N, C-alpha and C positions, 0 to 999 in steps of 0.2 A: 638263556635256557632256564626254565623253572625246574623245581625239584622233581615233579612228576615226569617231565620229559627226560630229565637226566637219568632217572631210575629206569625208564623204559629202554634206555640204551644199554643197560647192563646185560651182559650175555654170560651164559655158562657153556662150557665146552660141549659142542655138538647139539645144543638145544635151541640155539637162536635167541631172539629177543624175548625177554620175560614181559608179557603183557602187563600194563600198569594195574588193572583191576585185580589180577591174580597176585601180584606182588603186594598190593595193598592188603589183600585178605590175609596173606601170610605174615605180615608184619604188624597188623593192628592188634591191640590188646583186646581179647575177647572176654571182658569181665564187666560186671555191673556193680558199681560201688554204692554203698550207702553214703548218705551225706556225712562229711567229716565232722568231727566234734566242733561245737562252738565254744566260746569261753565259759559259759555257765555249765555246759555239760562236762567240760574239762575240770572245772572247779569241783563238781560233785564227784566225778570219778577220782579226782586227786584226794579228796577227803576220805573216800572209801578205801583207797590204796593205803593211806597212812594208817587208818584204823586196822586194816588187815595185817599190815606189817607189825603194828603194836600187838595184835592178838597172837601173831606168830611167835614173837619173842616172849610173850607171857607164857605161852604153852611149850616153849622149846625144851625146857628141862624134862618135860614128860614124854617127849618124842624119843624114838630110838635114834642113836647117833648115826648109824648107817642106813641107807635106803633098804627097804624090804622087797623091792621089785626084782624081776628077773631080766636078764639081757634081752633086748628086743621088745620090751613091754610097750614103749611109746609109739612105735610104728603101728601097732595094732589099734591104738586109740585115736590116731590122727587120720585125716582123709587119705584116700588111696595114693596112687602113684603120682598124682599131679596136685599142685597147690590149688586151693579153692578159687573158683572163678567168680564167686558171688560174695561180696562183703557182708559182714554181720555186725550187730550191735556190740560195742566194746564191753558191755556188761557180760555178754556171753564169753568173750575172750578172758575177761578177768576171772570169771567163774572157772573156766577151763584151767587157768593157772593153778587155782586151788585144788582142782580135782586130779589133774594129770601131771603137773610139774613138781609141786611140793612133795608128793610121795616119792618122787624119783631123785631127791636131793640127799647127798651126804651132808650133814649139818656141821660144817667146820666151826661154827660159833657156839656149838653145844658145850655146856660146862664139862662134859665127859669126853670131849674130843682131844686126844693127846697124840695123834699121828702127825707125821711130816713136820709141819711148823705151824705156829699160831697164825691164823688169818683173821686179823682184826676187822670188825665191821661195826663201827660206832654209829650212833644216831646222828651225831654231828656230820660224820662222813656221808651218810645217806642223804642228808639234806644238802650237803655241798655238791654231791653228784647231781641232785635234782636241779639246783641252780645252774650248774655248769652245762647240763644238757639242755636247759631252757634257752640258753643264749650261745649256741654252739659257734665257736670261732676256730676254724682251721688255722693253726698258728705257724704258717710257713714263712711269714716275715713280720716285721714289727707293724707295718701299716695295717694289716688285716686284723690285728688284735693287740693293740698297744698294751692294754692292761694285762692280758694273759702273758705276753712276752716279758713284761717288766716284773710282774708278780713272781714268775718262775725264777728269774735271776735273784730277786730279793730273798725268796724263801730258801733257795739253795745256799745262799750265804748264811742265813739264819741257821740252817741245818748243819752247815760246816762248823759253825761256831759252837753249837751245843755238843757236837761230837768231839770237839777239841782239835779239829784239823788246822793245820798251819794256814796263815793268811795267804800264802802263795796259791791256795786252792780257791780263793774267793773270786767272784766275778768282778768285784770292784777294783781288783789289781789291774785289769785290762790285759793280763798275761795268762793267768790260769782261769779256772772257773768251773761251774757245775751246771749240769742239765738233767732234766727228768727223762727217764727211760721207762719202758714197761717192766723189764725184768733184768736180772744179772746177765743172762745170756746175750741180750742186746748190747749191754755194756762191754762184755768181753769181745764181741764181734767188732764193735766200733773201734775199740782201742787196738785190736789186732790189725785192722785196716790202717789206722794211723801209724802204728809201729812199722808195719811193712812199708808204707810210703816213705817214712823217714829213713829207713835202712836203704831202700832202693835209691833214694836221692843221693845218699852218700856213696853208694856202691852201684852205680847204674849198670854195670856189666855183669852183675850177679844174676844168674837165671833164677826164676821163681822156684824151680824144683830143688834148688839148693837151700832155700830158706827152711828153718825149723822153728816150730812153736813148742815151748816146753810146758808140760803139766806134771803132776805127780799122780801116784796111784790112788791118792785121796781126793784129787781135784774133781769138782763137779763135771759132768759130761759136757758142760758149756765149752770147755777148752777144745775137746775133740770136735765138737760140732762147728766151732769157728774155723778150725783147720780144714774140715771137710768142705764147708761153704766156700772158703777161699782157695781150695785146691792146693793146700800146703802140707808138708810133712809135720808130724807131731811126734815128739819123743816124751814118753811117760817115765818120769824118774821114780825109782823105788824108794819108798819111805818105810821106816821100821817101827815096830811096836816099842822097842826100847827107847826110841826117841819120841814117844807119844804120837807117832805118825806125822811128825813135823818134818818138812824138808830142811836139811842141814846144809850149811855152806859147803862142806867137803863134798857132799854128793853132787851139788851143782857144779863145783869146780872140775871134778872128774869128767862129768858129761860134756862140759864146754871144751875142755882140752881134747877129748876124743873126737868131738864133732868138727872142731876147727882143723884138727889134724887130718880128718877124712875129707876136707874140702867143703864142709857144710857151713851154714851161716845161721846160728841161733839168733833170733831177733826179738823175741818176747818170751817172758816167763809169766805165767799166770799163777801167782801165789795165793794162798787162802788164809783168812782168819776165820776159823770156825768151819771146818769141812763138814759136808753133809753126813758122811758116814760115821765120823767119830768126834767131831768138834775140835779137830786138831788145829793148831796155830803154827804156821810155818815160821821158822826163825828168820824173820826179815832182816834182823841186824847182821847175821852171818851172810845171808844172801847178798846184802848190799856190799859187804866187804869184798866178796868175790866179784860182783858185778862192776866194781870200779875199774877192773882191768878190761872190761868189755863195755865201753861207754854207750854203744848203740843197742845194748840189750834193754828193751823196755821192761820195766817192772810194774806189773798190774796186780792189785790186791782185790780179790773177790771176797767180800765180807758179807755175803747176801743175808744170812740170818743173824750172825753174831755181831756185825758191825754196830748195830744200835746200842750194844752194851757199852760203847764208848761214852755214852752220856753219863755214865757213872765213873767218876774219877778213880775210884778204887780198882777198876778193871783195865785202865788204860795201859799200864805197864804190861800186864798179862796179854793184852791184845796187840802189843807191839806198836802202840801209837807213836812213840818217839822215832822209831825207824820209818814208819809211814810218813811222818811229817818231814823227815830229813832226806829220805832217799827215793821214795816211790814216785813213779810217773803218773799213776792213776789209781783211783780207789772207788769202789762201788758198794752200796749196801741197800737192802730192801726195807723201806719203812712200812711196807704192808705185812711185815712179819712181827718184829718186836716193837715197831714204831706206832702202833695203834692207828694206822692209816689204812683206808680201804684199798683193796687190791685194784689195780696194780700200780706200785709207786716205787720204782727203783731210782736211786740217786747216783749219778756218776760225776766224779770230779777229776779234772786233769790239771797237772802242774803247768803245762804249756799248751794253751788252746790252739796255737799256731799249727801244730802237727795235725790236729783234727781238721782245721780249715784248709790246710794245704791238700789234705787227702780227699776231703768230702765237699768242699764248698763249690757247688756247681749251680749258679743262679742264672736261669734263662731270662731273656728279655722281658717276658710277660710277668716275671716276679720282681723285677727291679723297681725301686722307688728311691726317692731321695733319702729316706730313713732306713731303707732295707738293709744297708750294709754298715750301719752304725757299729763301731767296734765292740761296744758293750754287749751286743746281741748276736753277732755273727756266728758265734759258736752254737747258739741255739738253732740257727737256721740250718747249718750243715748237718747237725745231728738229727734234726727233725726229718731231713731228707732221707737218711738211711732207714728210719722207721717206716716211712711211706714206701720206700723201695722194697723193703723186706716183707 
């Protein structure tokens, strides 16, 4: 049976067979495309794009930091309720970007932008994005992108070294390792999945509704979001101004005793180095002392914006690096904030990649290859999977 015959047999309730010509009319794209760019047209458009980007940065200082448009401005300028059905020359699209999109931007790279966090956008990074997008490699296993897969593993080890992370977090150990994520929220979700899996493997009869994820009143909303996505309880521990809004070991110990006595099972704590609200640094050394009595409590450090400060040796004690290296199960920081890397570039390191692969490594037959499950890269595969799924 050919495709047309097969489609003719499709029925809808009470309407009988859909005639092939009618179905064809409903499924055919009703659009007329201009000829796609050839190489020389792309070359000219590329030169113009680079020139316009340079002009933008030359004039950036003289622009207002925030957009001057009103909510809803763009819908009034774009075509009506439907997407265009007729293609147009790319020059017109490039001009529309200048006329309609640039006026609607808040300029995070403006020298007078001081809100939220620094969002680096370097010329080197722009060119890197151009090269990367020109040879797109979906990196779901080693075979489809050997260079991409291996470069990530190498750069993550470089980054761990410049931050002063212990070698147990290096990919070269074959035990721990690091992977790129889009943002710290992804990292928190991934380690929560791994921590839950580890806990349930050790306590298979514990119902999910008894598991508890710990955050503090200063933790980024990523903690609560991870709990919501996973359908788990979250307990928010109170931190005090007299402690510089840092979580202290005593507070954690009281909470653990209370919850265990109540029949609950705390399985992960999301601690912070540099909270969003106040820049607080949780007392990881005290937390680790308490956690020794609860060996299945996963300790994750969210250092989204402050973690890059670890490149400066003089800040490593203040940012609790000795405790991170000795006790923490995972650590993440965003290089797209203080790291001068274009958005988005979150780095996640784990001390034991096995827990990630046990929880997330699901490789169907169509993705298997003789190199696909090489130990040095398997952690990359499983974490790439959750990005695609989410």
